[in-house]
C-alpha positions as a printed NumPy array, in Angstrom:
array([[ 17.468,   7.174,  39.195],
       [ 16.721,  10.029,  36.788],
       [ 15.291,   9.561,  33.333],
       [ 17.561,  10.868,  30.584],
       [ 17.135,   8.453,  27.692],
       [ 15.051,   5.577,  26.449],
       [ 15.645,   2.798,  23.943],
       [ 12.831,   2.5  ,  21.417],
       [ 12.148,  -0.597,  19.348],
       [  9.74 ,   0.266,  16.537],
       [  9.683,  -0.787,  12.909],
       [  9.25 ,   2.739,  11.518],
       [ 10.085,   5.771,  13.627],
       [  8.201,   8.259,  11.428],
       [  4.724,   6.732,  11.287],
       [  1.742,   8.016,  13.283],
       [  2.052,   5.281,  15.918],
       [  5.659,   6.127,  16.8  ],
       [  5.365,   9.909,  16.517],
       [  2.085,  10.242,  18.426],
       [  2.77 ,   7.702,  21.132],
       [  6.503,   7.928,  21.884],
       [  8.688,  10.25 ,  19.83 ],
       [  6.563,  13.405,  20.121],
       [  6.2  ,  13.312,  23.941],
       [  9.822,  12.342,  24.604],
       [ 11.093,  15.144,  22.357],
       [  8.946,  17.602,  24.293],
       [ 10.639,  16.355,  27.463],
       [ 14.111,  16.667,  25.861],
       [ 14.8  ,  12.985,  26.416],
       [ 17.294,  11.149,  24.236],
       [ 15.826,   8.463,  22.025],
       [ 18.115,   5.514,  21.275],
       [ 16.979,   3.629,  18.178],
       [ 16.825,  -0.097,  18.788],
       [ 16.427,  -0.726,  15.067],
       [ 18.604,   0.889,  12.423],
       [ 18.322,   0.145,   8.703],
       [ 16.058,  -2.791,   9.49 ],
       [ 18.585,  -4.401,  11.875],
       [ 18.004,  -4.97 ,  15.597],
       [ 20.636,  -3.374,  17.845],
       [ 20.655,  -5.305,  21.1  ],
       [ 23.553,  -3.189,  22.339],
       [ 21.167,  -0.202,  22.325],
       [ 19.409,  -1.63 ,  25.396],
       [ 22.341,  -0.646,  27.602],
       [ 22.212,   2.96 ,  26.316],
       [ 18.687,   3.716,  27.559],
       [ 17.275,   4.064,  31.062],
       [ 14.258,   2.009,  29.987],
       [ 13.122,  -0.002,  26.974],
       [  9.943,   0.702,  25.007],
       [  8.547,  -1.764,  22.485],
       [  5.72 ,  -1.045,  20.088],
       [  3.307,  -3.647,  18.806],
       [  4.932,  -4.46 ,  15.437],
       [  8.108,  -5.714,  17.133],
       [  6.267,  -8.814,  18.334],
       [  6.079, -10.296,  14.84 ],
       [  9.868, -10.726,  15.041],
       [  9.497, -13.202,  17.859],
       [ 13.071, -14.442,  18.175],
       [ 14.348, -10.846,  18.32 ],
       [ 11.614,  -9.969,  20.791],
       [ 12.764, -12.789,  23.102],
       [ 16.362, -11.582,  22.921],
       [ 15.308,  -8.023,  23.791],
       [ 13.286,  -9.183,  26.807],
       [ 16.033, -11.491,  28.051],
       [ 18.784,  -8.873,  27.747],
       [ 16.658,  -6.094,  29.259],
       [ 15.87 ,  -8.309,  32.239],
       [ 19.523,  -9.222,  32.688],
       [ 20.398,  -5.49 ,  32.762],
       [ 17.44 ,  -4.708,  35.039],
       [ 15.96 ,  -2.299,  32.477],
       [ 12.239,  -1.552,  32.849],
       [ 10.229,  -2.754,  29.847],
       [  7.264,  -0.777,  28.527],
       [  4.951,  -2.218,  25.896],
       [  2.875,   0.328,  23.963],
       [ -0.279,  -0.701,  22.11 ],
       [ -3.013,   1.647,  20.874],
       [ -5.497,  -0.731,  19.196],
       [ -7.379,  -3.805,  20.4  ],
       [ -5.891,  -6.051,  17.744],
       [ -7.016,  -9.172,  19.605],
       [-10.625,  -8.312,  18.678],
       [-10.422,  -7.388,  14.996],
       [-13.893,  -7.65 ,  13.397],
       [-14.438, -10.456,  10.894],
       [-14.733,  -7.996,   7.987],
       [-11.741,  -5.866,   8.966],
       [ -9.175,  -5.766,   6.111],
       [ -6.286,  -6.609,   8.464],
       [ -8.113,  -9.687,   9.704],
       [ -9.027, -10.8  ,   6.205],
       [ -5.406, -10.453,   5.085],
       [ -3.985, -11.978,   8.286],
       [ -1.708,  -8.956,   8.632],
       [ -1.395,  -9.242,  12.432],
       [ -2.042, -12.973,  12.845],
       [  1.618, -13.834,  13.227],
       [  2.123, -11.235,  15.964],
       [ -0.996, -11.72 ,  18.116],
       [  0.334, -14.444,  20.415],
       [  3.647, -12.612,  21.05 ],
       [  1.665,  -9.38 ,  21.626],
       [ -0.283, -11.045,  24.4  ],
       [  2.982, -12.343,  25.842],
       [  4.353,  -8.785,  25.743],
       [  1.275,  -7.469,  27.569],
       [  1.748, -10.071,  30.291],
       [  5.485,  -9.707,  30.899],
       [  5.948,  -5.947,  30.43 ],
       [  6.63 ,  -3.87 ,  33.547],
       [  4.23 ,  -1.251,  32.196],
       [  1.679,  -1.333,  29.356],
       [  0.663,   2.   ,  27.846],
       [ -2.608,   2.368,  25.926],
       [ -4.542,   5.237,  24.351],
       [ -7.994,   4.748,  25.888],
       [ -9.751,   3.528,  29.023],
       [-11.772,   0.803,  27.244],
       [ -8.513,  -0.709,  25.966],
       [ -7.049,  -0.559,  29.478],
       [-10.102,  -2.304,  30.931],
       [ -9.778,  -5.113,  28.393],
       [ -6.069,  -5.713,  29.101],
       [ -6.24 ,  -5.48 ,  32.909],
       [ -6.921,  -9.206,  33.011],
       [ -3.375,  -9.831,  31.779],
       [ -1.431,  -7.059,  33.514],
       [ -2.464,  -4.829,  36.402],
       [  0.051,  -2.094,  35.589],
       [ -1.551,  -0.362,  32.612],
       [ -1.449,   3.411,  32.055],
       [ -3.766,   5.377,  29.79 ],
       [ -1.722,   7.831,  27.723],
       [ -4.1  ,   9.605,  25.288],
       [ -3.121,  10.669,  21.804],
       [ -2.673,  14.444,  21.852],
       [ -2.332,  16.942,  19.012],
       [  1.368,  17.568,  18.517],
       [  1.441,  21.36 ,  18.273],
       [  5.09 ,  21.366,  17.263],
       [  3.892,  20.659,  13.701],
       [  0.099,  21.057,  13.912],
       [ -1.197,  24.636,  13.927],
       [ -4.76 ,  25.584,  14.754],
       [ -5.831,  27.165,  11.488],
       [ -7.854,  30.363,  11.488],
       [-11.469,  29.543,  10.703],
       [-12.634,  31.185,   7.446],
       [-15.526,  33.613,   7.216],
       [-19.028,  32.309,   6.565],
       [-19.8  ,  31.482,   2.955],
       [-23.044,  32.139,   1.113],
       [-25.924,  29.879,   2.113],
       [-26.106,  28.34 ,  -1.366],
       [-22.389,  27.607,  -1.809],
       [-21.066,  24.211,  -2.916],
       [-20.489,  22.101,   0.208],
       [-17.462,  19.79 ,   0.371],
       [-17.818,  16.789,   2.664],
       [-14.455,  15.183,   3.397],
       [-13.024,  12.027,   4.912],
       [ -9.434,  11.202,   5.837],
       [ -8.261,   7.708,   6.727],
       [ -6.402,   4.594,   5.634],
       [ -7.539,   1.609,   3.582],
       [ -8.41 ,  -0.386,   6.71 ],
       [-11.424,   1.902,   7.202],
       [-13.298,   0.483,   4.21 ],
       [-16.024,  -1.162,   6.377],
       [-16.52 ,   2.147,   8.235],
       [-17.026,   4.051,   4.981],
       [-19.348,   1.362,   3.648],
       [-21.431,   1.761,   6.794],
       [-22.074,   5.475,   6.141],
       [-22.522,   5.144,   2.361],
       [-26.364,   5.08 ,   2.409],
       [-26.352,   8.435,   4.197],
       [-23.879,   9.971,   1.736],
       [-25.937,   8.807,  -1.238],
       [-29.101,  10.217,   0.345],
       [-27.39 ,  13.574,   0.909],
       [-26.25 ,  13.624,  -2.714],
       [-29.861,  13.157,  -3.871],
       [-31.26 ,  15.582,  -1.325],
       [-28.976,  18.428,  -2.415],
       [-28.445,  17.935,  -6.161],
       [-25.596,  19.971,  -7.594],
       [-24.512,  21.303,  -4.175],
       [-22.357,  18.488,  -2.756],
       [-18.751,  17.532,  -3.403],
       [-16.998,  14.625,  -1.722],
       [-13.26 ,  14.578,  -1.057],
       [-11.343,  11.539,   0.222],
       [ -7.782,  11.683,   1.555],
       [ -5.894,   8.384,   1.814],
       [ -8.56 ,   5.772,   1.159],
       [-10.2  ,   5.998,  -2.252],
       [-13.901,   6.665,  -2.668],
       [-16.343,   3.749,  -2.246],
       [-17.619,   2.141,  -5.452],
       [-21.026,   3.778,  -5.173],
       [-19.444,   7.257,  -5.314],
       [-16.34 ,   6.636,  -7.393],
       [-17.854,   7.396, -10.785],
       [-19.538,  10.649,  -9.759],
       [-18.002,  13.799, -11.225],
       [-18.156,  15.63 ,  -7.903],
       [-15.9  ,  13.134,  -6.1  ],
       [-12.197,  13.876,  -5.513],
       [ -9.538,  11.526,  -4.205],
       [ -6.06 ,  12.322,  -2.938],
       [ -3.935,   9.172,  -2.385],
       [ -1.429,   9.132,   0.468],
       [  1.78 ,  10.866,  -0.595],
       [  3.758,   9.748,   2.449],
       [  3.35 ,   7.495,   5.475],
       [  5.563,   9.771,   7.548],
       [  3.207,  11.443,  10.014],
       [  4.834,  14.885,  10.017],
       [  4.774,  14.966,   6.198],
       [  1.096,  14.043,   6.271],
       [  0.333,  16.768,   8.817],
       [  2.119,  19.383,   6.722],
       [  0.143,  18.375,   3.637],
       [ -3.238,  17.942,   5.312],
       [ -3.101,  21.414,   6.823],
       [ -3.209,  22.85 ,   3.293],
       [ -6.501,  21.083,   2.498],
       [ -9.996,  22.538,   2.804],
       [-13.518,  21.209,   3.297],
       [-16.769,  22.431,   4.821],
       [-17.667,  19.29 ,   6.789],
       [-15.57 ,  16.28 ,   7.795],
       [-16.901,  12.865,   8.757],
       [-15.489,  10.158,  11.033],
       [-17.613,   7.012,  10.732],
       [-16.723,   3.961,  12.841],
       [-18.694,   0.722,  12.941],
       [-20.107,  -0.017,  16.368],
       [-17.929,  -2.918,  17.546],
       [-15.551,  -3.749,  20.381],
       [-12.46 ,  -2.993,  18.311],
       [-13.562,   0.545,  17.409],
       [-14.813,   1.202,  20.936],
       [-11.166,   1.105,  22.06 ],
       [ -9.941,   3.64 ,  19.494],
       [ -8.902,   7.216,  20.288],
       [-10.451,  10.451,  18.978],
       [ -7.407,  11.529,  16.969],
       [ -9.521,  12.467,  13.922],
       [-11.465,  14.932,  16.074],
       [ -8.174,  16.65 ,  16.942],
       [ -6.88 ,  16.706,  13.356],
       [-10.184,  17.918,  11.888],
       [-10.466,  20.509,  14.626],
       [ -6.963,  21.812,  13.938],
       [ -8.105,  22.612,  10.394],
       [-11.112,  24.513,  11.735],
       [-13.564,  22.112,  10.064],
       [-16.67 ,  20.902,  11.931],
       [-17.332,  17.174,  11.923],
       [-19.922,  14.469,  12.245],
       [-18.678,  11.482,  14.272],
       [-19.969,   8.012,  15.043],
       [-21.737,   7.689,  18.356],
       [-19.287,   5.254,  19.955],
       [-16.995,   5.483,  22.998],
       [-14.02 ,   6.927,  21.1  ],
       [-15.97 ,  10.123,  20.352],
       [-18.661,  10.092,  23.048],
       [-15.942,  10.395,  25.7  ],
       [-14.425,  13.442,  23.96 ],
       [-17.131,  15.38 ,  22.104],
       [-20.001,  17.364,  23.595],
       [-22.756,  16.561,  21.102],
       [-24.044,  19.682,  19.384],
       [-21.338,  21.853,  20.987],
       [-18.046,  20.938,  19.309],
       [-19.197,  18.174,  16.993],
       [-22.25 ,  16.108,  16.122],
       [-22.647,  12.422,  16.986],
       [-24.621,  10.028,  14.791],
       [-25.395,   6.32 ,  14.871],
       [-28.142,   5.346,  12.43 ],
       [-28.383,   6.299,   8.756],
       [-31.226,   8.7  ,   9.591],
       [-29.06 ,  10.412,  12.227],
       [-26.188,  10.772,   9.753],
       [-28.495,  12.288,   7.139],
       [-30.016,  14.616,   9.737],
       [-26.606,  15.74 ,  11.065],
       [-25.138,  16.383,   7.623],
       [-28.283,  18.21 ,   6.481],
       [-28.144,  20.415,   9.547],
       [-24.568,  21.445,   8.812],
       [-25.178,  21.905,   5.086],
       [-28.082,  24.272,   5.75 ],
       [-26.534,  26.177,   8.675],
       [-23.199,  27.895,   8.01 ],
       [-23.418,  29.586,  11.405],
       [-23.621,  26.188,  13.126],
       [-20.546,  25.015,  11.244],
       [-18.653,  28.058,  12.504],
       [-19.93 ,  27.529,  16.062],
       [-18.845,  23.876,  16.2  ],
       [-15.434,  24.55 ,  14.647],
       [-14.606,  27.358,  17.088],
       [-15.688,  25.304,  20.093],
       [-13.632,  22.333,  18.927],
       [-10.527,  24.476,  18.578],
       [-11.095,  25.961,  22.005],
       [-11.381,  22.508,  23.562],
       [ -8.237,  21.345,  21.771],
       [ -6.351,  24.407,  22.971],
       [ -7.487,  23.877,  26.562],
       [ -7.124,  20.117,  26.882],
       [ -5.576,  18.331,  23.915],
       [ -2.262,  19.978,  22.971],
       [  0.8  ,  17.8  ,  23.475],
       [  2.851,  20.73 ,  24.78 ],
       [  0.463,  20.984,  27.752],
       [  0.144,  17.249,  28.465],
       [  3.382,  15.407,  27.677],
       [  4.499,  15.483,  31.328],
       [  1.679,  13.071,  32.223],
       [  3.302,  10.474,  30.019],
       [  6.821,  11.15 ,  31.241],
       [  5.559,  10.808,  34.82 ],
       [  4.635,   7.18 ,  34.14 ],
       [  8.098,   6.567,  32.718],
       [  9.779,   8.005,  35.804],
       [  7.574,   5.974,  38.105],
       [  8.471,   2.707,  36.418],
       [ 12.183,   3.535,  36.741],
       [ 11.846,   4.288,  40.443],
       [ 10.007,   1.004,  40.958],
       [ 13.224,  -0.872,  40.061],
       [ 11.597,  -4.084,  38.801],
       [ 14.096,  -6.462,  40.391],
       [ 11.405,  -8.875,  41.508],
       [  9.101,  -9.137,  38.552],
       [  5.744, -10.763,  38.947],
       [  5.624, -14.268,  37.527],
       [  2.55 , -15.303,  35.609],
       [  1.895, -19.017,  35.079],
       [  0.951, -18.123,  31.502],
       [  4.493, -16.976,  30.721],
       [  5.925, -20.472,  30.968],
       [  3.599, -21.776,  28.268],
       [  4.058, -18.92 ,  25.786],
       [  7.52 , -19.942,  24.506],
       [  6.216, -23.488,  23.929],
       [  3.121, -22.33 ,  22.068],
       [  5.011, -19.684,  20.126],
       [  7.714, -22.156,  19.091],
       [  5.099, -24.502,  17.609],
       [  3.23 , -21.634,  16.011],
       [  6.347, -20.131,  14.424],
       [  7.481, -23.529,  13.191],
       [  4.186, -23.751,  11.333],
       [  4.53 , -20.181,  10.041],
       [  8.085, -20.806,   8.861],
       [  7.068, -24.002,   7.062],
       [  4.307, -22.109,   5.316],
       [  6.738, -19.329,   4.422],
       [  9.194, -21.874,   3.003],
       [  6.443, -23.442,   0.916],
       [  5.412, -20.021,  -0.258],
       [  9.017, -19.217,  -1.168],
       [  9.298, -22.468,  -3.139],
       [  6.021, -21.735,  -4.896],
       [  7.172, -18.231,  -5.73 ],
       [ 10.502, -19.577,  -7.045],
       [  8.66 , -22.111,  -9.185],
       [  6.35 , -19.388, -10.415],
       [  9.334, -17.221, -11.333],
       [ 10.867, -20.088, -13.32 ],
       [  7.55 , -20.661, -15.068],
       [  7.315, -16.969, -15.863],
       [ 10.898, -17.001, -17.19 ],
       [ 10.135, -20.031, -19.368],
       [  6.931, -18.415, -20.566],
       [  8.838, -15.246, -21.376],
       [ 11.331, -17.211, -23.475],
       [  8.488, -18.936, -25.315],
       [  6.835, -15.592, -25.904],
       [ 10.09 , -14.232, -27.333],
       [ 10.348, -17.259, -29.676],
       [  6.728, -16.779, -30.663],
       [  7.362, -13.113, -31.363],
       [ 10.373, -14.03 , -33.52 ],
       [  8.339, -16.62 , -35.476],
       [  5.534, -14.124, -35.9  ],
       [  8.023, -11.62 , -37.299],
       [  9.335, -14.25 , -39.75 ],
       [  5.783, -15.146, -40.684],
       [  5.058, -11.515, -41.456],
       [  8.147, -11.361, -43.684],
       [  7.038, -14.511, -45.507],
       [  3.59 , -13.056, -45.981],
       [  5.146,  -9.945, -47.493],
       [  7.222, -12.116, -49.862],
       [  4.173, -14.156, -50.865],
       [  2.238, -10.966, -51.454],
       [  5.073,  -9.636, -53.649],
       [  5.198, -12.9  , -55.655],
       [  1.442, -12.903, -56.031],
       [  1.688,  -9.386, -57.402],
       [  4.378, -10.45 , -59.863],
       [  2.276, -13.455, -60.98 ],
       [ -0.666, -11.176, -61.582],
       [  1.556,  -8.857, -63.621],
       [  2.949, -11.778, -65.684],
       [ -0.528, -13.138, -66.274],
       [ -1.521,  -9.719, -67.508],
       [  1.49 ,  -9.6  , -69.797],
       [  0.754, -13.079, -71.23 ],
       [ -2.859, -12.144, -71.745],
       [ -1.647,  -9.082, -73.617],
       [  0.503, -11.241, -75.87 ],
       [ -2.376, -13.62 , -76.547],
       [ -4.693, -10.807, -77.449],
       [ -2.116,  -9.057, -79.613],
       [ -2.939,  -8.79 , -83.325],
       [  0.591,  -9.904, -84.207],
       [  0.329, -13.137, -82.21 ],
       [ -0.121, -15.381, -85.276],
       [  2.88 , -13.808, -87.019],
       [  5.289, -14.12 , -84.125],
       [  4.262, -17.649, -83.131],
       [  6.785, -19.461, -85.459],
       [  9.636, -17.347, -84.098],
       [  8.677, -18.178, -80.538],
       [  8.677, -21.877, -81.346],
       [ 12.08 , -21.57 , -82.98 ],
       [ 13.426, -19.672, -79.95 ],
       [ 12.092, -22.386, -77.693],
       [ 13.894, -25.105, -79.685],
       [ 17.136, -23.104, -79.651],
       [ 16.853, -22.695, -75.895],
       [ 16.31 , -26.442, -75.441],
       [ 19.306, -27.277, -77.706],
       [ 21.525, -24.772, -75.899],
       [ 20.58 , -26.293, -72.557],
       [ 21.493, -29.766, -73.769],
       [ 24.825, -28.434, -75.054],
       [ 25.542, -26.832, -71.676],
       [ 24.729, -30.09 , -69.889],
       [ 27.144, -31.952, -72.196],
       [ 29.897, -29.407, -71.634],
       [ 29.393, -29.647, -67.849],
       [ 29.894, -33.395, -68.053],
       [ 33.033, -32.989, -70.134],
       [ 34.467, -30.437, -67.734],
       [ 33.847, -32.603, -64.667],
       [ 37.066, -33.514, -62.868],
       [ 36.277, -37.233, -62.955],
       [ 35.719, -37.279, -66.733],
       [ 38.534, -39.292, -68.23 ],
       [ 39.475, -37.525, -71.372],
       [ 42.754, -36.199, -72.443],
       [ 44.012, -32.91 , -71.315],
       [ 44.237, -31.813, -74.92 ],
       [ 40.531, -32.493, -75.529],
       [ 39.538, -30.388, -72.532],
       [ 41.75 , -27.543, -73.741],
       [ 40.146, -27.774, -77.16 ],
       [ 36.695, -27.51 , -75.652],
       [ 37.783, -24.515, -73.642],
       [ 38.994, -22.782, -76.78 ],
       [ 35.746, -23.541, -78.577],
       [ 33.806, -21.967, -75.701],
       [ 36.188, -19.04 , -75.594],
       [ 37.137, -19.743, -71.928],
       [ 40.604, -19.295, -70.345]])
């Protein structure tokens, strides 16, 4: 059976995981990719359209859909490939994804996928060695530099020995512990070469210890689409790049993709002395490896003080990438594994005793997760209602405050008028003519009181319930001159 198409189930077909591991190589081979997920919806009918089925790690968090995919693929005798490029079962205690529980829901289904897949593809040999306990059919497919959108940039001429040196780092927010590990070295370098060092961070923001320095630049991620990132990153410049990784089991299973991306830009790098880079870099030839803080300081100092060494390392790295790490020269190795799994015709799949217990464990686990999600939803709904009620109260408070301000203005105006009247009265009292006008004021006051009494009497007489003759009321009206 020939290989013409494959059905891919991945949550985002433009991220680095999908493009590096599946989409890039299959496009090089001119294979048709059938999307198993469109607009966030699983397409089970897509399984029949591909010669094999590939699942990437994020699919496992949708456990019920994962089970349907496996069941239908088996019923159609479609080979199943599970691709995983990180040892997520061994996340360090301080790793951001472990602290947030980002993968917790998917770990058990991931292990199930490793066990029941016809082929598991990984990026490194240490990751393969770890997973061999659960599946004997595991192929190492390295991450290569996709030269359909990465170009090896011409390395610039040497700069003056005393130029400003830019030390750069590119990576996501999950690399915070790795950056924290190398911070003492970066601070030492900043003190050792005052006024000569700039730091530039792409993706993750600068650590707290560097963030307030004037010579620190940060460029947040503009897009999570890998090709967009590659296009942007190839316009950036630096003199030295760093790739720190804490020395733990999780990082030991990572690939050297940063070495390829830094090398494509023609920038020499200092890399952590762990398996991911030790297995790729010739120390002192196409990169420098460092483990301790002293080694990091020594390596960075060496590159800062030796422009010729920077040029030497960058050229050697590009030569190695050209010879061994371009996707266009290596994609057939991956496609070969795909063709082999099709020819194997997995009609009699190996049965692991663990597989029978996974659905039981997963069902209990997902019941718990769903209950927690429902509680969280209820809490969020209650919080929204509280926020809505609080908003209404705030609006009422704002309205009352506005009224209060108006009242204060009115009071202020009346106070002003009282002050003016008091001033006017004081003026009258102090007037030289006060003693002459006093009798007239008293007379006016008496007239006003008499007139008020007369008005009160007339009001009583004019009241509808006052029983007087119609003639008397008319007479009163005439006296008052009213119609």
